[in-house]
C-alpha positions as CSV (number, residue, x, y, z in Angstrom):
1,M,48.6,47.2,56.0
2,S,52.1,45.7,56.4
3,G,52.9,42.3,55.1
4,H,50.8,40.2,52.9
5,R,47.3,41.3,51.7
6,V,44.4,39.6,53.3
7,Q,42.2,39.5,50.2
8,D,42.5,35.7,49.9
9,R,41.0,35.4,53.4
10,L,38.7,38.3,53.3
11,R,36.4,37.9,50.2
12,A,33.9,40.3,51.6
13,G,30.8,41.2,49.6
14,Q,32.0,40.4,46.1
15,G,28.9,40.8,44.0
16,V,26.7,40.6,47.2
17,P,23.9,43.1,47.5
18,F,23.9,45.6,50.3
19,A,23.0,43.9,53.6
20,S,19.5,44.5,55.0
21,E,19.0,45.8,58.5
22,R,18.5,42.3,59.7
23,V,21.6,41.3,61.6
24,L,22.7,38.2,63.4
25,T,22.9,38.7,67.1
26,G,21.6,35.4,68.5
27,G,18.7,37.4,69.9
28,A,16.9,40.7,69.3
29,P,19.1,42.8,67.0
30,A,20.8,45.7,68.8
31,R,20.6,49.2,67.2
32,R,19.8,47.7,63.9
33,P,20.6,50.7,61.7
34,T,24.0,51.1,63.3
35,A,24.7,47.4,62.9
36,G,23.8,47.5,59.2
37,A,26.2,50.5,58.8
38,L,29.0,48.6,60.5
39,V,28.6,45.8,58.0
40,T,28.5,48.2,55.1
41,L,31.8,49.7,56.1
42,A,33.3,46.3,56.9
43,R,32.6,45.0,53.4
44,V,34.4,47.8,51.6
45,L,37.4,47.7,53.9
46,A,37.8,43.9,53.7
47,D,39.0,43.8,50.1
48,R,38.8,45.5,46.8
49,P,35.0,46.0,46.0
50,D,33.5,45.2,42.6
51,D,31.1,47.4,40.7
52,A,28.0,45.8,42.4
53,L,29.3,46.5,45.9
54,L,30.3,50.1,44.9
55,A,26.8,50.8,43.7
56,A,25.2,49.1,46.7
57,T,27.4,51.1,49.1
58,C,26.5,54.4,47.4
59,E,22.8,53.5,47.6
60,A,23.2,52.9,51.3
61,R,23.5,56.6,51.9
62,E,19.7,56.9,51.5
63,T,19.1,55.1,54.7
64,W,22.4,55.8,56.5
65,P,21.5,56.0,60.3
66,V,24.1,58.6,61.4
67,R,23.9,61.9,59.6
68,G,23.7,64.6,62.3
69,D,27.4,65.4,62.4
70,A,29.7,67.1,59.9
71,E,31.8,64.1,59.1
72,S,28.7,61.9,58.3
73,R,27.2,64.6,56.1
74,R,30.5,65.0,54.3
75,G,30.7,61.2,53.8
76,L,27.2,61.0,52.4
77,A,27.9,63.8,50.0
78,L,31.2,62.2,48.8
79,L,29.5,58.9,48.1
80,G,27.0,60.9,46.0
81,E,29.9,62.5,44.1
82,S,31.4,59.0,43.6
83,E,28.2,57.9,42.0
84,I,27.9,61.0,39.8
85,A,31.5,60.6,38.7
86,R,30.8,56.9,38.0
87,E,34.0,55.8,39.7
88,S,34.8,52.3,38.5
89,A,35.8,49.3,40.5
90,D,39.3,49.5,38.9
91,R,39.8,53.1,40.0
92,V,38.5,52.5,43.5
93,G,40.4,49.2,43.7
94,A,43.6,51.0,42.9
95,D,42.9,53.4,45.7
96,Y,42.2,50.5,48.0
97,D,45.6,49.0,47.1
98,R,47.4,52.2,47.7
99,L,45.7,52.9,51.0
100,F,45.5,49.5,52.6
101,A,47.5,46.8,50.8
102,G,51.2,46.1,50.8
103,P,54.1,47.2,53.1
104,D,53.8,50.9,52.0
105,A,50.1,51.2,52.8
106,L,49.0,54.7,53.9
107,A,46.3,53.4,56.3
108,P,46.9,50.1,58.0
109,L,43.8,48.0,58.7
110,R,45.2,45.8,61.5
111,T,45.9,46.7,65.1
112,R,49.2,44.9,65.0
113,D,50.4,47.6,62.5
114,L,49.5,50.2,65.1
115,R,49.2,49.7,68.8
116,R,47.0,47.0,70.3
117,A,44.4,48.6,72.6
118,S,43.6,45.4,74.4
119,D,43.5,41.6,73.9
120,A,39.9,41.7,72.6
121,A,41.1,41.0,69.1
122,E,42.8,37.8,70.3
123,A,39.5,36.0,70.8
124,P,38.2,33.8,67.9
125,V,36.1,35.6,65.3
126,P,32.4,34.8,65.9
127,P,30.8,32.7,63.1
128,E,28.0,35.4,63.0
129,A,30.6,38.0,61.9
130,L,31.9,35.8,59.2
131,A,28.4,35.2,57.9
132,L,27.8,38.9,57.7
133,L,31.0,39.4,55.7
134,H,30.5,36.2,53.6
135,L,34.0,35.1,54.5
136,P,34.9,31.6,53.4
137,V,37.5,31.2,56.1
138,T,38.4,33.0,59.3
139,G,40.2,36.2,58.7
140,P,42.6,38.0,61.1
141,A,40.6,38.9,64.2
142,D,42.3,42.3,64.5
143,H,41.5,43.4,60.9
144,L,39.3,46.5,61.0
145,A,36.7,44.9,58.7
146,V,36.4,41.8,61.0
147,M,36.1,43.9,64.1
148,L,33.4,46.0,62.6
149,A,31.4,42.9,61.6
150,T,32.0,41.4,65.0
151,L,30.5,44.4,66.8
152,A,27.6,44.3,64.4
153,A,27.0,40.5,65.1
154,L,27.3,40.4,68.8
155,P,24.6,41.7,71.2
156,T,25.5,45.0,72.9
157,A,24.9,46.1,76.5
158,G,21.2,46.8,77.2
159,A,20.1,45.5,73.8
160,D,19.0,42.0,74.7
161,D,18.2,41.1,78.2
162,D,18.6,37.4,77.3
163,G,21.9,37.9,75.6
164,D,25.0,36.0,76.6
165,T,26.9,38.1,79.2
166,L,30.3,37.0,77.8
167,L,29.2,38.0,74.3
168,V,28.1,41.4,75.5
169,V,31.4,41.9,77.3
170,R,33.3,40.9,74.1
171,A,31.3,43.3,72.1
172,E,32.1,46.1,74.5
173,R,35.8,45.3,74.4
174,V,35.8,45.3,70.6
175,R,33.9,48.6,70.6
176,R,36.6,50.1,72.9
177,D,39.3,48.8,70.6
178,L,37.6,50.4,67.6
179,L,37.2,53.7,69.4
180,T,40.9,53.7,70.3
181,W,42.6,53.0,66.9
182,G,39.8,53.1,64.4
183,P,39.6,56.9,64.1
184,R,43.3,57.0,63.2
185,C,42.8,54.5,60.4
186,F,39.8,56.4,59.0
187,T,41.6,59.7,59.3
188,R,44.6,58.5,57.4
189,A,42.4,57.0,54.7
190,Q,40.4,60.2,54.4
191,N,43.5,62.3,54.0
192,G,45.2,59.9,51.6
193,S,42.4,58.7,49.4
194,K,42.3,59.8,45.7
195,T,38.7,58.7,45.1
196,Y,35.4,60.2,46.3
197,F,34.4,56.7,47.3
198,Y,37.1,56.0,50.0
199,Q,37.1,59.6,51.1
200,G,33.4,59.1,51.8
201,V,33.8,55.7,53.4
202,A,36.4,57.2,55.8
203,A,34.3,60.1,56.7
204,L,31.3,57.9,57.4
205,G,33.6,55.7,59.5
206,L,34.6,58.6,61.6
207,G,31.0,59.7,62.1
208,L,29.9,56.2,63.0
209,L,32.7,55.7,65.6
210,R,31.8,59.0,67.2
211,D,28.2,57.8,67.4
212,L,29.3,54.6,69.1
213,E,31.0,56.7,71.8
214,R,27.6,58.0,72.9
């Protein structure tokens, strides 16, 4: 991403176990497996992961909810290769820095570095999304990790008849934003990564976004 790194504001998942399928929606969880997958991706895109988060993310492939498409199958296989190769947090962290941090990043993580699809990212980040990411302070609302967590936290259309209509609308707008510019970010990360781990994360991201289109 261009400009300063957001790691001081996005301390996502440092030493935190993989999230369970229980998500915060303010009502009945919507598409629980997909929500859990969104949070998993968000945590490894928010900042450099540590060894515990790397291991937990690789383990998540056993219950990954989207696996019928080629990208998802490739992503799951690559996470398996990362585990077999015992890629360390230092190695994966260096890949994170090269891909996402600093002015010369290969794959920006914020819409302001690309083209803003709508004004959905201008709205305040829901507290539920911050809770899912374990963020101490509010991060940039247009950061890919925050938007993934926001979509996981908010009720989606048809998921909760008692859900707040405005929250449902917000979730749909965030989803539309993600489907507009998210694939570009994941594709650039997949092509530029030097680790199995982030190649796998990017492939899973592409598969998950395609699933969200349906």
